[in-house]
C-alpha positions in Angstrom: -8.9 12.1 6.5 -9.0 15.9 6.7 -5.7 17.6 6.4 -4.6 21.1 7.4 -1.4 22.5 5.9 1.4 23.6 8.3 3.5 26.7 7.6 6.6 24.9 9.0 6.0 21.9 6.7 5.5 24.2 3.7 8.8 26.0 4.5 10.8 22.8 4.8 9.2 21.4 1.6 10.1 24.4 -0.5 13.7 24.4 1.0 14.2 20.8 -0.2 12.6 21.5 -3.7 14.8 24.6 -4.2 17.9 22.7 -3.1 17.1 20.0 -5.7 16.5 22.5 -8.4 19.8 24.4 -7.5 21.7 21.1 -7.9 20.1 20.6 -11.3 21.0 24.0 -12.6 24.5 23.7 -11.3 25.2 20.4 -13.1 23.4 21.7 -16.2 26.5 23.8 -17.0 28.6 20.6 -17.0 26.4 18.6 -19.4 27.2 19.3 -23.0 27.4 15.8 -24.6 25.0 12.9 -25.1 27.2 10.7 -23.0 27.1 13.3 -20.2 23.3 13.7 -20.5 22.5 10.0 -20.5 25.2 8.4 -18.3 27.0 11.4 -16.5 30.0 10.7 -18.7 30.8 7.6 -16.7 32.5 9.8 -14.1 30.5 8.9 -11.0 32.6 7.3 -8.2 31.4 3.9 -6.9 30.5 5.0 -3.3 28.4 7.9 -4.7 26.8 5.6 -7.3 26.1 3.0 -4.6 24.1 5.5 -2.4 22.5 6.9 -5.6 21.5 3.3 -6.5 19.8 3.2 -3.1 18.2 6.6 -3.6 17.0 5.5 -7.0 15.6 2.2 -5.7 14.1 3.5 -2.5 11.3 5.1 -4.3 7.7 6.0 -3.3 7.0 2.2 -3.3 9.7 1.6 -0.7 9.0 4.5 1.7 5.3 5.1 1.2 4.0 1.9 -0.2 5.8 -0.7 1.9 5.3 1.2 5.2 1.6 1.6 4.3 1.3 -2.1 3.4 3.0 -3.2 6.7 0.7 -0.8 8.6 -2.4 -2.5 7.1 -1.2 -6.1 6.4 1.6 -6.6 8.9 4.3 -9.1 7.9 2.7 -9.6 4.5 3.7 -6.0 3.6 7.3 -6.7 4.7 7.4 -9.5 2.1 7.6 -6.7 -0.5 10.8 -5.5 1.2 12.2 -9.0 1.2 11.4 -9.5 -2.5 12.9 -6.1 -3.5 16.1 -6.7 -1.6 16.5 -10.3 -2.8 16.4 -9.0 -6.4 19.8 -7.3 -5.8 21.4 -10.7 -5.4 20.7 -11.3 -9.1 21.9 -7.8 -9.9 25.2 -8.3 -8.1 26.1 -11.8 -9.2 24.6 -11.9 -12.7 24.1 -8.5 -14.2 26.4 -5.8 -12.7 29.8 -6.4 -14.4 28.5 -7.8 -17.8 26.1 -4.9 -18.2 29.0 -2.4 -17.8 31.2 -4.3 -20.3 28.4 -4.7 -22.9 26.6 -1.3 -22.7 27.1 2.3 -23.6 24.0 4.3 -22.9 21.0 2.0 -22.4 19.8 -1.5 -21.7 19.2 -1.9 -25.4 22.9 -1.3 -26.2 23.9 -4.2 -24.0 21.2 -6.6 -25.4 22.1 -5.7 -29.0 25.9 -5.6 -28.5 26.5 -8.9 -30.3 23.9 -8.6 -33.1 23.2 -5.1 -34.4 19.6 -6.2 -34.8 16.8 -3.7 -35.7 14.3 -6.1 -34.1 16.1 -6.0 -30.7 16.5 -2.2 -31.0 12.8 -1.8 -31.5 11.4 -4.2 -28.9 14.0 -3.5 -26.2 13.4 0.3 -26.7 9.7 -0.2 -26.4 10.2 -2.5 -23.4 12.3 0.2 -21.6 9.7 2.8 -22.4 6.7 0.7 -21.2 8.5 -0.4 -17.9 9.6 3.2 -17.2 6.0 4.4 -17.6 4.5 1.7 -15.4 7.1 2.5 -12.8 6.3 6.2 -13.1 2.6 5.7 -12.2 3.2 4.8 -8.5 5.7 7.5 -8.1 3.2 10.1 -9.3 0.5 8.6 -7.2 2.8 8.9 -4.2 3.6 12.5 -5.0 -0.1 13.4 -5.0 -0.7 11.6 -1.7 2.2 13.5 -0.1 1.2 17.0 -1.2 -2.3 16.7 0.3 -1.2 16.6 4.0 1.9 18.7 3.4 0.5 21.6 1.5 -3.2 21.1 1.8 -3.6 20.8 -1.9 -5.6 18.3 -4.0 -4.0 15.0 -5.2 -3.9 16.1 -8.8 -2.0 19.3 -8.0 0.8 17.2 -6.3 1.0 15.0 -9.4 1.3 18.0 -11.7 3.8 19.7 -9.4 6.2 16.8 -9.2 5.9 16.1 -12.9 6.8 19.7 -13.8 9.7 19.8 -11.4 11.2 16.6 -12.6 10.8 17.5 -16.3 12.7 20.7 -15.4 15.5 18.7 -13.7 15.9 16.2 -16.5 15.5 18.7 -19.3 18.3 20.8 -17.8 21.0 18.5 -16.7 20.2 14.8 -17.3 21.9 12.0 -15.4 24.5 13.9 -13.5 22.0 16.1 -11.5 19.7 13.0 -11.2 22.6 11.1 -9.6 23.4 13.7 -7.0 19.7 14.3 -6.2 19.4 10.5 -5.6 22.6 10.5 -3.6 21.4 13.3 -1.4 17.9 12.0 -0.8 19.0 8.4 -0.4 21.3 9.4 2.4 18.8 11.7 4.1 16.0 9.1 3.8 18.0 6.5 5.6 19.2 9.0 8.3 15.8 10.4 9.1 14.0 7.1 8.9 16.5 5.9 11.6 15.6 8.9 13.7 11.9 8.0 13.3 12.5 4.4 14.3 14.4 5.6 17.5 11.4 7.8 18.2 9.0 4.8 17.9 11.1 2.7 20.3 11.6 5.6 22.7 7.8 6.1 22.9 7.0 2.5 23.3 3.4 1.2 23.1 0.3 2.8 24.6 -3.4 1.9 24.6 -4.2 5.6 24.1 -1.4 6.9 21.8 -1.3 10.7 22.3 -3.5 13.5 21.0 -4.4 11.7 17.8 -6.2 8.9 19.7 -10.0 8.8 19.2 -11.9 6.4 21.4 -14.8 5.0 19.5 -18.1 5.0 21.5 -20.1 1.8 22.3 -23.9 1.6 23.0 -25.9 -1.4 24.2 -28.7 -2.4 21.8 -31.8 -4.6 21.8 -32.7 -6.7 18.8 -36.0 -8.2 17.6 -36.0 -10.4 14.5 -32.5 -9.4 13.6 -33.2 -5.7 13.6 -32.2 -3.1 16.3 -35.4 -2.0 18.1 -33.9 0.2 20.9 -30.6 1.4 22.2 -29.4 2.4 25.7 -28.5 6.0 24.7 -31.9 7.6 24.1 -30.3 10.7 22.6 -29.9 8.6 19.4 -32.6 7.4 17.1 -32.3 4.3 14.9 -32.5 5.4 11.2 -31.7 2.4 9.1 -29.8 -1.0 9.2 -27.7 -2.4 6.3 -26.2 -5.9 6.0 -22.9 -6.5 4.1 -21.9 -10.2 4.0 -21.8 -11.3 7.7 -21.5 -7.7 8.9 -24.4 -5.5 10.2 -24.2 -1.7 10.2 -26.8 0.7 11.8 -27.3 4.4 11.1 -28.2 6.5 14.1 -29.5 10.1 14.1 -28.7 12.7 16.8 -29.4 16.4 16.5 -29.7 16.2 12.7 -26.4 14.4 12.3 -26.3 10.8 11.0 -23.5 8.4 12.0 -22.8 4.8 11.3 -22.2 2.0 13.9 -21.3 -1.7 13.7 -23.5 -4.2 15.4 -21.7 -7.0 17.2 -22.4 -9.6 19.9 -24.8 -12.4 20.5 -28.3 -13.1 21.8 -29.1 -10.9 24.7 -25.7 -9.0 24.6 -25.6 -6.7 21.5 -23.3 -3.7 21.1 -23.2 -0.9 18.6 -19.6 0.4 18.0 -18.9 3.7 16.3 -17.1 3.4 12.9 -15.4 5.7 10.5 -17.6 6.5 7.5 -17.7 8.5 4.4 -21.0 9.1 2.6 -21.5 10.3 -0.9 -25.0 11.6 -1.2 -27.3 11.7 -4.3 -26.5 15.5 -4.5 -22.8 14.7 -4.8 -22.0 16.0 -1.3 -19.4 14.0 0.7 -20.1 13.7 4.5 -17.4 12.4 6.9 -18.8 10.7 10.0 -22.1 12.5 9.5 -20.5 16.0 9.2 -19.6 18.0 6.1 -15.9 17.6 5.1 -15.3 21.2 6.3 -16.1 20.2 9.9 -12.9 18.0 9.9 -14.6 15.1 11.8 -12.7 12.3 10.1 -10.4 10.8 12.7 -6.9 9.4 12.3 -6.7 5.9 13.7 -4.5 2.9 14.7 -4.0 1.6 18.2 -3.4 -1.4 20.5 -6.4 -3.2 21.9 -4.3 -5.1 24.5 -0.6 -4.7 25.6 1.0 -7.7 27.4 4.4 -7.4 28.9 6.0 -10.4 30.7 2.5 -12.0 31.0 0.8 -8.9 32.5 -1.6 -6.6 30.8 -0.5 -2.9 31.0 -1.8 0.4 29.6 1.7 1.5 28.3 5.2 0.1 28.1 7.6 3.1 28.1 10.7 2.8 25.9 11.4 -0.6 24.3 14.4 -2.2 22.7 14.3 -3.2 19.0 13.7 -6.9 19.9 11.4 -6.3 22.9 9.2 -4.1 20.6 8.2 -7.1 18.5 8.0 -9.6 21.3 5.4 -7.3 23.0 3.5 -6.8 19.8 3.4 -10.6 19.3 1.7 -11.2 22.6 -0.7 -8.3 22.4 -3.6 -7.2 20.2 -4.0 -4.5 17.5 -7.1 -2.8 16.0 -7.0 -2.9 12.2 -9.6 -0.9 10.1 -11.1 -2.7 7.1 -13.2 -1.0 4.4 -16.7 -2.0 3.4 -18.9 -0.2 0.8 -22.7 -0.3 1.4 -25.7 1.4 -0.2 -28.1 3.4 1.9 -31.0 4.4 -0.3 -29.5 6.7 -3.0 -26.3 7.2 -1.0 -23.0 5.3 -1.3 -21.3 4.8 2.1 -17.8 3.6 2.7 -17.3 2.2 6.3 -14.0 1.4 8.0 -14.8 -1.0 10.8 -12.4 -2.2 13.5 -11.1 -5.7 13.5 -9.3 -6.7 16.6 -6.3 -8.8 15.5 -3.9 -10.8 17.6 -0.3 -9.6 17.4 1.1 -13.0 16.4 -1.1 -12.9 13.3 0.3 -9.5 12.3 3.9 -10.8 12.6 3.4 -13.8 10.3 2.1 -14.3 6.8 -1.7 -14.5 6.2 -3.4 -11.1 6.5 -3.0 -10.2 2.9 -1.5 -13.3 1.2 -3.5 -16.4 2.0 -0.8 -19.0 2.1 -1.6 -20.8 5.3 -5.1 -21.1 6.7 -8.0 -20.1 4.4 -5.7 -20.4 1.4 -6.5 -21.7 -2.0 -4.4 -22.7 -5.0 -5.1 -19.3 -6.5 -3.9 -17.3 -3.5 -0.7 -19.4 -3.2 0.0 -19.0 -6.9 -0.6 -15.2 -6.5 2.0 -15.0 -3.8 4.6 -17.1 -5.7 4.0 -15.0 -8.8 4.6 -11.8 -6.9 7.8 -13.1 -5.3 9.1 -14.2 -8.7 8.5 -10.8 -10.2 10.1 -8.9 -7.3 13.1 -11.3 -7.2 13.8 -11.2 -11.0 12.5 -7.7 -11.7 15.2 -5.7 -10.0 18.0 -6.7 -12.3 15.9 -5.9 -15.4 14.7 -2.4 -14.5 15.9 0.1 -17.2 16.6 3.0 -14.7 18.6 0.6 -12.5 20.5 -0.9 -15.4 21.6 2.5 -16.9 23.2 3.4 -13.5 26.0 0.8 -14.3 27.1 3.0 -17.2 27.7 6.0 -14.9 30.8 4.5 -13.2 34.2 4.2 -14.9 34.7 0.4 -14.8 33.0 -3.1 -14.3 34.8 -3.3 -11.0 33.2 -0.1 -9.9 29.8 -1.4 -11.0 30.2 -4.4 -8.7 31.4 -2.2 -5.8 28.5 0.2 -6.1 26.1 -2.7 -6.1 27.5 -3.9 -2.8 27.1 -0.4 -1.3 23.5 -0.3 -2.6 22.6 -3.7 -1.1 23.9 -2.6 2.3 22.0 0.7 2.3 18.8 -0.8 0.9 18.9 -3.8 3.3 19.3 -1.5 6.3 16.4 0.7 5.1 14.1 -2.2 4.6 14.7 -3.3 8.2 13.6 0.2 9.3 10.3 -0.2 7.2 9.2 -3.0 9.5 9.4 -0.7 12.5 7.9 2.3 10.7 5.0 0.2 9.4 4.1 -1.4 12.7 4.6 2.0 14.4 2.1 3.6 12.0 -0.3 0.7 12.8 -0.4 1.4 16.5 0.4 5.1 17.0 -3.0 6.6 16.2 -1.9 8.4 13.0 -3.2 6.2 10.1 -5.3 7.6 7.3 -7.6 4.8 6.3 -8.2 6.4 2.9 -4.5 6.3 2.0 -2.2 3.6 3.3 0.5 5.5 1.3 0.6 8.2 4.0 1.4 5.8 6.9 5.1 6.9 7.4 4.6 10.7 7.0 1.6 10.6 9.4 3.5 8.5 11.8 6.2 11.2 11.9 3.5 13.8 12.5 2.6 12.0 15.8 6.1 13.0 17.0 5.8 16.6 16.0 5.4 18.9 12.9 9.1 19.3 12.4 9.8 15.6 11.9 6.7 15.3 9.8 7.8 18.2 7.6 11.3 16.8 7.1 10.1 13.2 6.5 7.5 14.4 4.0 9.9 16.7 2.2 12.4 13.8 1.9 9.7 11.5 0.7 8.9 14.1 -1.9 12.6 14.4 -2.9 12.5 10.5 -3.0 9.8 10.7 -5.7 11.7 13.5 -7.5 14.9 11.4 -7.7 13.2 8.2 -8.8 11.1 9.9 -11.4 14.1 11.7 -12.7 16.0 8.4 -13.2 13.0 6.9 -14.9 12.5 9.8 -17.3 16.2 9.7 -18.2 15.8 6.0 -19.0 12.6 6.6 -21.0 14.1 9.5 -22.9 17.2 7.4 -23.7 14.9 4.6 -25.0 13.2 7.1 -27.3 16.0 9.2 -28.5 18.9 6.7 -28.5 17.3 3.3 -29.0 14.4 4.1 -31.3 15.3 7.3 -33.1 19.1 6.9 -33.5 19.5 3.1 -33.7 16.2 1.7 -35.0 15.1 4.5 -37.3 18.7 5.3 -38.3 18.2 9.0 -37.9 21.6 10.8 -38.3 21.6 13.0 -35.2 24.5 15.1 -34.1 25.6 14.8 -30.4 23.7 18.0 -29.5 20.7 16.8 -31.4 20.7 13.5 -29.4 20.6 15.6 -26.2 17.8 17.8 -27.6 15.8 14.7 -28.6 16.2 13.3 -25.1 15.0 16.5 -23.5 11.9 16.6 -25.7 11.2 12.9 -25.0 11.5 13.7 -21.2 8.8 16.4 -21.5 6.4 14.0 -23.4 7.0 11.1 -21.0 6.6 13.4 -18.1 3.3 14.5 -19.4 2.1 10.9 -19.8 3.2 10.2 -16.3 1.2 13.1 -14.9 -2.0 11.9 -16.6 -1.6 8.3 -15.4 -0.7 9.5 -11.9 -4.0 11.3 -11.6 -6.0 8.4 -13.0 -4.5 5.8 -10.6 -5.2 7.9 -7.5 -5.7 5.8 -4.3 -4.0 2.6 -5.3 -1.2 1.4 -3.0 2.1 2.3 -4.7 3.9 -0.9 -3.7 1.2 -2.9 -5.5 1.6 -0.7 -8.6 5.4 -1.0 -8.6 5.0 -4.8 -8.3 3.3 -4.7 -11.7 6.3 -2.8 -13.2 8.7 -5.4 -11.7 6.5 -8.1 -13.3 6.9 -6.6 -16.8 10.6 -6.1 -16.3 11.1 -9.7 -15.1 9.0 -11.0 -18.0 10.4 -8.9 -20.9 14.0 -8.1 -20.0 15.5 -10.6 -17.6 15.2 -13.8 -19.8 16.9 -12.0 -22.7 19.7 -10.7 -20.4 20.3 -14.2 -18.7 20.3 -16.1 -22.0 22.5 -13.6 -23.8 25.1 -14.0 -21.1 24.9 -17.7 -20.4 23.6 -19.5 -23.5 25.7 -19.4 -26.7 22.8 -20.5 -28.9 20.8 -17.3 -28.2 19.9 -15.5 -31.5 18.8 -12.0 -32.3 15.3 -13.3 -33.3 15.1 -15.3 -30.1 15.7 -12.2 -28.0 13.3 -10.1 -30.1 10.5 -12.7 -29.8 11.2 -13.1 -26.0 11.1 -9.4 -25.2 7.9 -8.9 -27.3 6.1 -11.8 -25.8 7.2 -10.8 -22.3 5.8 -7.3 -22.7 2.6 -8.2 -24.3 1.7 -11.2 -22.1 2.5 -9.5 -18.8 0.5 -6.4 -19.7 -2.4 -8.4 -21.0 -2.6 -10.5 -17.8 -2.4 -7.4 -15.7 -5.2 -5.7 -17.5 -7.4 -8.8 -17.1 -6.6 -9.3 -13.4 -9.0 -9.0 -10.4 -7.4 -5.7 -9.1 -7.7 -4.0 -12.5 -11.3 -5.2 -12.8 -12.0 -3.6 -9.4 -10.4 -0.4 -10.7 -12.6 -0.5 -13.8 -15.6 -0.7 -11.4 -16.3 -4.3 -12.4 -16.7 -7.4 -10.2 -13.2 -8.7 -9.5 -14.6 -12.3 -9.3 -15.4 -11.9 -13.1 -11.7 -11.3 -14.0 -10.5 -13.3 -17.0 -7.1 -14.0 -15.2 -7.5 -15.0 -11.5 -4.0 -13.7 -10.4 -3.1 -10.1 -9.7 0.5 -10.6 -10.8 1.5 -12.2 -14.1 5.0 -13.3 -13.3 4.4 -17.0 -12.8 3.0 -17.2 -16.3 4.8 -14.5 -18.3 8.4 -15.2 -17.1 8.5 -18.9 -18.0 6.7 -18.1 -21.2 9.3 -15.5 -22.2 12.2 -17.9 -21.5 10.5 -20.7 -23.5 9.9 -18.5 -26.5 13.5 -17.4 -26.5 14.8 -21.0 -26.4 12.4 -22.2 -29.1 12.9 -19.3 -31.5 16.7 -19.4 -31.0 16.8 -23.1 -31.8 14.7 -22.6 -34.9 16.9 -19.7 -36.2 20.4 -21.2 -35.7 21.0 -21.4 -39.5 19.9 -17.9 -40.2 22.0 -16.7 -37.3 25.1 -18.5 -38.7 24.5 -17.1 -42.2 24.2 -13.6 -40.8 27.5 -14.2 -38.9 
């Protein structure tokens, strides 16, 4: 899609960024100790911490990724919302109060509270660092995706920009400023997402949704021997025809401009339908729909193909209630755009062709996760594996766990978790409306599902787009800040102070944390640029898988199994980290990213949870049973 920056959007964006930086510098004057830097001195009230929890958790994955996944995969995308929210049940009933009682600064403190084990300090510190970096990748990808339509800048500029701002926030004030940034943007995100949902319901459904709607042309065609020989519109000339699987695409020339069309129909009744296309030529030039990028001829898409209200087909509905909205969608039809890559001579062409889909298929599982019809054992295991990771990963994320140390007491930790669940649950209901709204309102960017929510807001005016995009950017800032605080704590406190035994003064601990923040931020910037284009919810799912595999078994067994030993925890965390990362690197999605054939992937699942989580539990139990004597001698 071609983006043009708006002065209004730029103004709102910089207002938000300057406000965030102002908060950072204000709280910097109040941060003098290591406890203040890493945990805000344990002075945050539970209501503020609860909303900050939500602000921390409602990251780029929640706002950008889930809305984008719902907009392209319907209900299957909403399953991410369900998984993310369900994980808070574990956090509330299992982790919240014990973590506050056991810990001081970091997750490693809690895990090592009964042992004083250098092995735990090492592997838990590394685990926190690895998970934080994996979680940072989608946030940076989301930042780059946002800056392109908002400021008209390339993806990598957005990644560098958010990395630099966050490093400045963390290096100046640490957890206190991070908490209030998260509190502010969490509240604003929920409020303005609610406004966006009311706008969707107020507009209703329309076969031709506003100025963004582009009606794709159709031309009758005649075939001979499977090839197009003539077409009804003689102003076009047939140039070439390419087959991809069971799909046929035809290139037509008109006035020196080449465009791609999809061939559909049956004997005696063939039709060419215009499609979205992007061509990379042998000279390295990129053409959109047959025109240079500068011509801005790449359309935003997403519309209803049929609207049925009370058994009658209509062109538009007018305002709809929250339940009527989905009942109409269920009985109607939607046009989804699916990508296909073909080779035309020396040129590589990506084509997005329309696939008319029944509304009842969109509102039930099956478009992304094959668990009903057309399913296989692998597809079902992939789905179960993802849900396990999302359910168990929340309570093991380092940047979530350290927030329990920012409140005064275990009771406050529990209360703040309840507030977080209420705020997050309400927001995830909104994502279903925003995702479906993006699917049907003519604003989708087929090149970046991550932009579904901001571009949906743009269909209601530049002001709402500017505010939503700026809040989304603040969302990234807040989450990245929390992650970098967690990562810097893992380096400075867990590894340098505890594991290596470096005798650091209180001020030196803060300095080490700030230096670590700069280094981790730099790594996040590089990875954010490399992973451009991948859906951020998918990437966050990988971070959840590592957290669920490495951290959760150790937490659960430490709290509820008296025979757990330091060596058992060390082995479990190490195996969880290594096995989950190895499986991820050998998965079909990563093979596709490497440019290899996904069918050749060593591990057939995209998510490692179903293997790595039970493996980590098993290793902890076995090693703990074999090291009972050494544990009693140490005691």
